N, C-alpha and C positions, 0 to 999 in steps of 0.2 A: 505478099504471097504466104498463105498458111501452109503448113506441112501436108494438110489434107486436100489442098486445092487441086493437085493433079489427078485425084481419083475420079474416074469416069462415073457418069450418072446415067442410070437406066430407069427413068421415072415409071412407077407402076400405075400412075393415073388416078390414084385415090383422090377424091375431092376433100376439100376442107370441110370439117364438121364441127358444129358448136359443142363446147364442153357440156356434158350432161349434168343434171342437177346434183348428183352426188359429189362432184368435184367443186370445191369451194373457190370462188374467185375473190381476189383482193380488189375491192371497188371503193371509190372510183378508180378506173384503170390509171396507173401512175403516169403513163406517157400521154394519154388523152388529156389528163389534167394539166399537163404542161403545154398543151396546144399542138401536139404532134398531128401532122396532116393526114389523118385517116380518111376524112371526107366521106365519100360514098363507097370506099373500098371494103367496108364491112367490119364486123367486130374483130378485135384482136384475140378474143377468147375462142379461137378455133384451131384445130389441129387435124392432121390426116387421121383417117379412121383407125388405121393400125396403131398409130401412136396413142390415140385415146384409149384403145383397149388395153394397152400396156400401162397407161397411167392409172386406170382403174385397178389393174392388178397390183400396182405399187401401193395404192391407197389401202387395198385389202391386206397386203403384207405389213404395212405400217400398223394397222389396227389390230393385227394379231399380236404385235409386240407392245403397242401402246394404245389400248382401246379408246382412251380419252383424247387422242391426238388425231390430227388430220393433215393432209397436204393443203397448202394454201398457194394457189396459182397466181403469180405476180404478172407474168406475161407469156404469151404463146406466139401466135402468128404475127409477123411484123412485115408490112410491105416495105419495099426498098426506099420509098420516099420518107417513111418514118425512120428507117435506119440512118439516112442522111441527116435528118433533123436531130436525132439523138446523138450522133457522132459530133455534130457541131455544138450541141448543147453541152456534152461532156467536156469537150475541149475548152469552151468558154468558162464553164464552172471550175475546171481545174486551173485554168489561167488565173481566175479571180483568187482562188485559194492560195496560189503561189505568188501573187502580185506581179503577174506577167501580162503584158498588153497582148490580147488575142489577135489584134489587127496588125500588129507590127512584126514582120519576120525577124527572128532572132534565134540564137542557140537555145535560149530558155524556152521559147515557144516550140521549137523542134523537140525538146525533151518532153514537153507536155503531150505533143502529138504522139510521140513514141509510147509514152505511158498509157495514154488512152487506147492506143492501138493494140495493147495486150489484152484488152477486154472487149472492145467494140470492133466487130468485123467491118472491113471496108464496104461501103454501100454499092457494091458492084452490080451492074445490070447485065454483065456477061453471063449467059446461061450456064457456062462451064464452071463459074465460081460464085454461086449464089450465097449471100449471107445466110447463116444457118437458120435464123428465125423466118426468113422469107420462104423457106421450104415447107413450113407447117410441120416440121419434124422436131423442132426444138422447143423446150419449155423452161422458163425460169420459175422457180418455186421455193417455198420454205416450209416450215412446220408451224402448226398452230394448235391451240387447245380446241376442244370440241365446240366451245362457244365462240370461237373466232379470234381469240387473243393470240397474236403472233408470239412465238417463242424467240428469245434472244439467241442468236447464232454466232455471236462474237465478231460481227461485222455486217454492215448493211449490204443489201443487194445493190450492185453497180458501183460499190466503192472502188476507187482507183488505188491500187497498191497491194502489197504482199498480204495484207489482212484478208483479202478475198481468196487467196489460194486455199484449196480444200484442206490441206494439212497444216495450215499456218499455226494452229494452236497445239500441234501434236507434241512438240518438245516440252512446252510448259505443262501440258496435261500429264506427261510422263513423270515430271518432277513433283507435281501436286495433283493427283487424280481427283481429289475432292474439292479443288478450287474452281474458280470460274472457268479457267481455260479447259479443265477437265470436262466440265458441263458442256461447254460450247463444242469441243472436239467430239464428245460423245454424240451430240445431236447431229453434227455434220456427218459423222460416220454412219449413223442410223439412216439419215436421208440417202446417202450414197448406197448403202446396203439395199434398201427397199427399191430404189430406182434401178440399180444394176441388176438386182434379182428379177426385175421385170423386163430386162433386155435393153436398158438405156446405157449410154456412155456419158461420162462426165467430162465437161470442159476442163482442161488441165489447169486453168487459171481462175476458175469461178466455182465456188462451192454450190451455187444455186442453179447452174445451167446443165441440163441434161438433154440428150437427143437420141432418137432412134431412127435409123434409115438414111440420114444425111451423110455428107462427106466426112464430117468430123467423127461420126459414129463408125463409119467404115474404116477410117484411119486408126482409131483406137482399138477396134476389134479385129483388125487384120483382114477385113473384107475386101474383095477385089473391086466391088462396085457399090455405089450408093443407090438406093431405091427411091429417093425423093430428091427432085430438083426444085427450082423455084416454082411455087404454086401460082396458078392463075389468080390475078387480083380482081376483086369485085364480088 
């Protein structure tokens, strides 16, 4: 149960809409490349119309400050079947990294599941508790140069651990503003600034995850209701 799970949802009915050409996509899509079961469910590079409009506003805000930079969209809409696939994949990968048998129940495996659970929402099919990406309201993204070269942000998208927390490099950046940590923290701050300026809320554990209109957004901004529930699949 997430702290935002009890927030009621009053879906406004906006359809999923493809990302317009000005928004740059990271391709091949990373989860499709892993074999995630999108099948006939449609492109992951779709969001609710109101979210897309705000994403374009964020891109404009970024280019006012850094004209040679752009937003790079890593992931957007994610059906629940893909959420389940990716949760299982993340658990298996983290188990391998820690030398834990993913098929054998143990305290070590429980620790892996808990660590993964800080970053991957449960693949719930309950309409009252949709995974954020299944709503079409959440987007994972980073920064890139105009030519498409991704900028180093001091931690990979989907990394399991403290390095993914938005302010992970803040203390080191304060000690040495001109060092690598200062560079990474500054970029993370800029991404958060342009996204929040366009009406998005940031996931507390993930520097790359922002949403508008879902339960997480409502919880972070003190809204009584979310305006996007699980989007129809297909």
